C-alpha positions in Angstrom: 0.0 -0.1 0.2 1.2 3.3 -0.9 2.5 6.0 1.8 1.7 9.7 1.3 3.3 12.8 2.6 2.5 16.3 3.3 4.7 19.2 1.9 3.8 23.0 3.1 5.4 26.0 1.5 4.7 29.1 2.7 5.9 31.9 0.2 5.5 35.4 0.3 2.6 35.7 -1.9 0.6 32.7 -0.6 0.5 29.1 0.9 1.1 26.0 -1.3 0.2 22.7 0.2 0.5 19.2 -1.6 0.1 15.4 -0.7 2.4 13.4 -2.5 3.1 9.6 -2.5 6.3 7.8 -2.2 6.7 7.7 -6.0 6.2 11.3 -6.1 2.9 11.9 -8.1 0.7 14.7 -6.5 -2.7 13.3 -5.0 -3.8 16.5 -4.1 -2.8 20.0 -3.7 -4.4 23.0 -2.9 -3.0 27.1 -2.5 -4.3 30.3 -0.8 -2.8 33.6 -2.2 -2.2 36.5 0.4 -2.5 40.3 -1.6 1.4 41.3 -2.2 1.7 45.1 -0.4 4.1 47.7 0.7 3.6 46.2 3.9 3.8 42.9 3.5 7.4 42.9 1.9 8.3 44.1 5.1 6.0 42.1 7.6 3.1 39.6 7.8 0.9 37.9 10.3 2.2 34.1 11.4 -1.4 33.3 12.3 -2.4 34.2 8.7 -0.1 31.5 7.7 -1.4 29.0 9.8 -5.4 30.1 9.1 -3.9 29.1 5.1 -2.3 25.9 6.3 -5.3 24.9 7.8 -7.7 25.6 5.1 -5.7 24.2 2.2 -4.9 21.0 4.6 -8.6 20.7 5.2 -9.8 21.2 1.2 -7.0 18.0 0.2 -8.2 15.7 3.2 -11.5 16.3 1.8 -10.5 15.6 -1.8 -8.6 12.5 -1.4 -10.4 10.5 1.3 -12.3 8.6 -1.0 -9.1 7.4 -2.9 -6.7 7.6 -0.2 -6.7 5.6 3.4 -5.6 8.3 5.4 -3.7 6.4 7.9 -1.6 5.6 4.9 -0.4 9.5 5.3 2.5 9.6 7.4 4.7 12.7 7.5 4.6 16.4 7.2 7.2 19.2 6.7 7.4 22.7 6.1 9.5 25.1 3.6 9.6 28.8 4.0 11.5 31.6 3.1 14.8 32.2 4.3 15.7 35.2 6.2 12.3 35.8 7.8 11.9 35.4 11.3 9.5 35.9 14.7 9.7 36.9 18.2 7.4 34.9 20.1 6.8 34.7 24.0 6.5 32.1 26.8 3.2 30.8 25.4 4.4 30.5 21.9 2.8 33.5 20.8 4.0 36.2 18.2 4.8 39.1 20.1 5.3 41.0 16.6 4.3 40.0 12.8 7.2 37.9 10.9 10.0 40.5 9.8 10.2 39.6 6.1 13.0 38.3 4.6 12.4 41.3 1.5 12.3 44.1 4.8 15.3 46.6 4.0 15.1 48.3 7.0 17.5 46.5 8.6 20.4 47.6 6.2 22.5 49.1 9.4 22.4 46.2 11.2 23.3 43.9 8.4 26.4 45.7 7.4 27.0 45.7 11.5 26.4 42.2 11.9 28.6 41.1 8.7 31.7 43.3 10.3 31.2 41.8 13.7 31.1 38.3 12.1 34.4 38.7 10.1 36.2 40.2 13.2 35.2 37.7 16.1 34.3 34.4 13.6 35.3 34.7 10.3 35.4 31.0 10.0 31.4 31.4 10.1 29.2 32.5 7.9 29.9 36.4 7.6 27.3 37.2 4.2 24.8 39.3 7.0 22.9 41.9 5.0 19.2 43.3 5.3 17.7 39.8 4.5 19.4 37.7 6.9 17.7 37.1 10.2 20.2 38.1 12.4 20.2 41.4 11.2 16.2 41.6 11.7 17.2 40.0 15.5 19.5 43.1 16.0 17.0 45.5 14.5 14.1 44.3 16.3 16.3 44.8 19.9 16.9 48.4 18.7 13.7 49.7 17.5 11.4 47.7 20.4 13.4 47.6 23.8 10.3 47.4 25.7 9.1 44.1 24.1 12.6 42.6 24.0 12.3 41.2 28.1 9.5 39.5 27.0 11.0 37.0 24.0 11.3 33.7 24.8 12.6 32.2 21.4 13.6 33.7 17.6 11.9 31.7 15.3 11.9 31.3 11.7 8.6 31.1 9.5 8.8 27.5 8.8 9.6 26.9 12.0 6.2 28.9 13.1 4.1 26.3 11.5 6.4 23.2 12.2 5.4 24.3 15.8 1.9 25.0 15.4 1.9 21.3 13.9 4.0 19.4 16.6 3.9 21.9 19.6 7.8 22.3 19.2 8.8 26.0 18.4 12.5 25.4 19.8 13.7 23.5 17.0 15.1 24.5 13.3 17.2 23.2 11.0 20.6 24.1 9.4 19.1 25.7 6.2 17.1 28.7 7.9 19.8 28.8 10.8 22.6 29.9 8.6 21.9 33.4 8.3 20.6 33.8 12.0 24.4 33.4 12.6 24.5 29.7 13.2 27.8 27.7 12.6 26.7 24.9 10.2 30.3 23.6 10.1 30.8 23.3 13.6 27.2 22.8 14.8 26.8 25.6 17.4 25.7 29.2 17.7 28.9 31.1 17.9 29.3 33.2 21.2 29.6 36.8 19.4 25.8 36.7 18.8 25.2 37.5 22.4 28.9 39.0 23.7 29.1 41.1 20.8 25.6 41.6 19.2 22.3 42.7 21.7 21.0 39.9 21.7 20.8 37.1 24.5 22.0 33.2 24.4 18.3 31.6 25.3 16.6 33.1 22.4 18.4 30.5 20.0 17.0 27.5 19.0 18.2 23.5 18.9 19.5 23.3 15.4 18.8 19.8 13.6 19.7 18.3 10.1 16.7 18.9 7.6 14.3 16.1 7.9 15.0 15.2 11.6 11.4 14.1 13.2 10.7 17.2 15.3 7.8 15.2 16.6 4.1 14.3 15.6 0.6 16.3 14.7 -0.8 17.3 17.7 -4.2 15.5 18.8 -6.4 18.3 18.4 -5.2 18.2 15.0 -5.3 14.3 14.3 -8.9 14.7 15.4 -9.9 17.9 13.6 -8.6 15.9 10.1 -9.1 12.3 11.2 -5.4 12.1 10.4 -3.2 9.9 12.2 0.0 10.9 14.4 1.8 11.9 11.4 5.5 12.3 12.0 6.2 16.4 11.9 9.6 16.5 10.3 12.0 19.6 10.1 12.0 21.4 6.8 14.1 23.7 4.7 14.3 27.0 3.1 12.6 27.0 0.1 15.6 27.6 -2.2 17.4 24.5 -0.9 13.5 22.5 -1.1 13.2 23.5 -4.8 16.5 21.7 -5.4 15.5 18.6 -3.3 12.3 18.7 -6.0 14.5 19.3 -8.7 16.9 16.1 -7.8 20.4 17.9 -7.5 20.8 16.2 -4.0 24.0 14.4 -5.1 27.7 15.3 -5.2 28.3 16.6 -8.3 24.6 17.3 -9.4 23.4 21.1 -9.4 20.3 22.8 -10.3 19.7 25.8 -12.3 16.3 27.5 -12.1 15.9 30.2 -14.8 13.1 32.6 -13.4 13.2 36.4 -13.1 16.5 35.5 -12.3 19.5 33.1 -12.8 19.5 30.9 -9.5 22.0 28.3 -9.3 22.5 25.5 -6.1 24.3 22.0 -5.9 25.9 19.7 -4.0 29.6 19.1 -2.9 31.8 17.2 -0.9 33.5 20.0 1.1 32.5 23.2 2.2 32.7 26.1 -0.5 33.9 29.3 0.4 33.9 32.0 -1.8 36.1 35.1 -0.6 34.0 37.5 -2.7 30.7 36.4 -1.5 29.5 35.8 -4.6 28.7 31.9 -3.0 27.2 30.8 0.4 26.9 26.9 1.3 23.8 25.4 3.3 24.5 21.8 5.0 23.0 19.0 3.7 21.6 16.7 6.0 23.8 13.9 5.2 27.0 16.0 5.9 27.4 17.3 2.2 27.4 20.8 1.5 24.8 22.7 -0.6 26.3 25.8 -2.2 24.3 28.3 -4.1 24.0 31.9 -5.9 21.6 33.9 -7.6 22.5 36.4 -10.0 20.1 39.8 -11.4 20.6 38.2 -15.1 17.3 35.6 -15.5 14.7 35.5 -18.1 12.9 39.0 -17.3 14.1 40.2 -20.7 11.6 37.6 -22.1 8.1 38.9 -20.3 9.6 42.7 -21.2 9.6 42.2 -24.9 9.2 39.0 -26.4 6.4 37.4 -24.7 3.6 37.9 -27.5 4.7 35.4 -29.7 7.2 33.0 -28.0 6.0 29.8 -29.8 7.3 31.5 -33.1 10.4 33.1 -31.7 11.6 29.7 -30.5 11.1 27.8 -33.5 12.7 30.5 -35.4 16.0 30.4 -32.6 16.2 26.4 -33.4 16.9 27.5 -37.0 19.6 30.0 -36.0 21.6 28.9 -33.3 24.8 29.4 -33.1 24.6 32.9 -33.3 27.9 35.2 -34.1 26.2 38.0 -32.0 27.1 38.8 -28.0 24.3 39.8 -26.1 23.6 40.2 -22.1 20.5 40.6 -21.6 20.8 42.5 -18.1 17.2 44.1 -17.5 18.8 46.4 -14.5 22.3 48.2 -13.5 24.0 45.9 -11.5 25.0 42.1 -11.2 26.2 40.3 -7.9 26.5 36.5 -9.7 28.6 34.9 -10.9 30.7 38.2 -10.7 30.0 41.1 -8.8 29.5 44.3 -11.2 27.6 47.0 -9.4 28.9 49.0 -12.9 27.0 46.2 -14.7 24.4 47.0 -17.8 23.0 44.9 -20.5 24.5 44.7 -24.0 23.2 43.8 -27.7 24.3 44.0 -31.5 22.4 46.7 -33.0 20.9 46.1 -36.3 19.9 42.8 -36.5 16.3 40.9 -36.5 14.1 40.6 -33.3 14.4 36.8 -34.1 18.4 36.7 -34.1 18.3 39.3 -30.5 16.0 36.6 -29.1 18.2 33.8 -29.7 21.4 35.8 -28.8 20.0 36.9 -25.5 19.6 33.1 -24.4 22.9 32.4 -25.7 24.0 35.1 -23.2 22.4 33.8 -20.6 24.0 30.2 -21.1 27.5 31.8 -21.4 26.9 33.3 -17.7 25.6 29.7 -16.6 28.9 28.0 -17.6 31.5 30.9 -16.2 29.1 30.1 -13.2 29.8 26.4 -13.2 33.7 27.3 -14.0 33.8 29.5 -11.2 32.1 26.9 -8.7 34.5 23.9 -10.0 37.3 26.3 -9.3 36.6 26.9 -6.0 35.0 23.6 -4.9 37.7 21.4 -6.5 35.0 19.3 -7.8 33.5 18.3 -10.9 30.1 19.7 -11.8 28.7 16.3 -13.3 25.6 17.4 -14.8 22.5 20.3 -14.6 19.1 19.8 -13.4 16.7 22.5 -14.4 13.7 24.3 -13.7 11.7 27.6 -13.8 10.3 29.4 -16.7 13.4 29.5 -18.9 13.2 25.3 -18.8 10.1 25.3 -21.1 12.1 25.7 -23.7 13.5 23.6 -26.2 16.0 25.2 -28.2 17.2 27.0 -24.8 17.9 23.9 -23.4 19.8 22.6 -26.6 21.8 26.0 -26.5 22.7 25.5 -22.8 23.7 22.2 -23.2 26.1 22.4 -25.3 27.4 25.5 -24.1 27.7 23.8 -20.6 29.1 20.7 -22.6 27.2 19.1 -19.7 24.0 16.7 -19.8 21.1 19.1 -18.9 17.9 17.3 -17.1 14.2 19.4 -16.5 12.5 18.2 -13.8 8.8 17.6 -13.7 7.3 18.9 -10.9 10.5 21.3 -9.0 8.4 23.3 -6.3 9.1 24.1 -2.8 6.1 22.2 -1.5 7.1 19.3 -3.1 10.6 19.4 -1.9 9.3 19.9 1.8 7.4 16.3 1.1 10.3 14.5 -0.2 11.9 15.7 2.8 8.8 14.6 4.8 9.4 11.4 3.3 13.5 11.0 3.6 13.4 9.4 7.3 10.1 8.1 7.6 9.8 6.2 5.0 13.0 6.0 3.4 16.6 5.7 4.5 18.1 9.3 3.6 17.2 12.0 1.7 18.7 10.9 -1.4 17.2 7.9 -1.4 14.0 9.8 -1.3 14.7 12.1 -3.7 16.0 9.2 -6.1 12.5 7.9 -5.8 10.5 10.7 -5.9 11.7 13.3 -8.4 11.3 12.4 -12.5 13.4 13.9 -15.4 10.7 15.0 -18.1 12.8 15.9 -20.6 16.8 15.2 -20.8 19.3 17.0 -23.3 22.8 16.0 -24.0 25.5 18.0 -26.3 26.5 17.3 -29.6 30.1 17.5 -30.7 29.8 19.8 -33.3 27.2 22.3 -31.7 29.8 22.1 -28.9 32.8 23.4 -30.6 31.1 26.0 -32.2 29.9 27.3 -29.0 33.4 27.1 -27.6 35.2 29.8 -29.3 31.6 31.9 -29.2 31.5 31.3 -25.2 35.4 32.8 -25.1 34.8 35.8 -26.8 31.7 36.2 -24.8 34.3 36.0 -21.6 36.5 38.4 -23.5 33.7 41.0 -23.9 32.8 41.3 -20.4 36.9 41.5 -19.2 36.7 44.6 -21.8 33.9 45.8 -20.1 35.8 45.1 -16.5 32.7 42.9 -15.3 35.2 40.5 -14.7 39.0 40.5 -14.6 39.3 36.9 -15.5 39.0 34.0 -17.3 38.3 30.8 -15.5 39.7 27.3 -17.2 36.8 24.8 -16.9 37.8 21.9 -15.4 38.5 18.6 -17.6 
């Protein structure tokens, strides 16, 4: 008899809940949207999240109970945004709305946390900024001193839902704890957090690997939904959960998501340390490392000028590759990954057709992706074996072909890559399977595999080198990185 697992994703604009079986098939799903406003980018109500989760769970249970024995549902896990934090009191009630990762008010505190971390704990995570959980804790202590004495614990967004499900608000996971200052290499909270910052040691949670069982579904919720005592499993940040859903969980496997931006995440056996801060590393539940980086380049240029006749453009592009044009479709000023260049701006050749520009833009993003993986191989001293891909950019067959040949690596398009599915896989990782690797292998599926061809690989090699030379001329980058063999 099949076993089933709930995954919950609490995002900035809503909650999504899925019920997934042991083979990765979605038995039911439900969503509840929130209005996105200027105030909701800074703060949101955790109670609203919870009410939305309950509503989605009810809809799924009602939908599947005719076909699914509810006693075969084994576990539940939660993912949410990295850096979103909540102060709670001794009764586990929020003392303030959740401070969202997108809240820019703690910019000065982020700079201060970064300086303190570099001085007092340089071997740990030091890339703090306004979006980091630690920065928000310090900001809150500075701005609400009258409330800080009532804080029992600082928790993360996913932890609030985990706590409401299990009653345990005092446990978090390695990925959520990273940007709150936890030393994921040595497994402890460094003491500079309370000796150098305006925080208290007792405010910090117990930290466990993602996928660890935190507790059981509370009896009142069992009765409410007619569910068994589900295992409640420690979750992950949303970016890491999406990586899990892509299947990129083994060393040497990487995931590129091309949505509005280009996001690269993967698995290495050793911690990847980047002195320039372009990449940072989460801790894999099995002791590996999960480095990643996010750029400003992506596929937003398609929405901005090419979405009206996308199918026709893709068909024409398939007959134009490889082009001899150098294009870098960066819409905003400045780049942060795979190179840091605040002065960077997009460029494209003049007097070419719309179809040629569309094709050259796809090639330009692929060149940036290759440079990112060359940088990763240099820093990690490990080979990138394969690239799993998701996001709107993976829906173009010709773009997949361009990328595979520019990268000279197989590119695998994944079937269902969402944070909620990643959370469900995490829920299954130690309650039904023996590890996250085993769970991901069973519950993720390749929709399409694209392999490089010698002719196109050779053609793109010289064009890529020319593209890198162009970036050097513009002083966006300062070195060519030799790809490992």
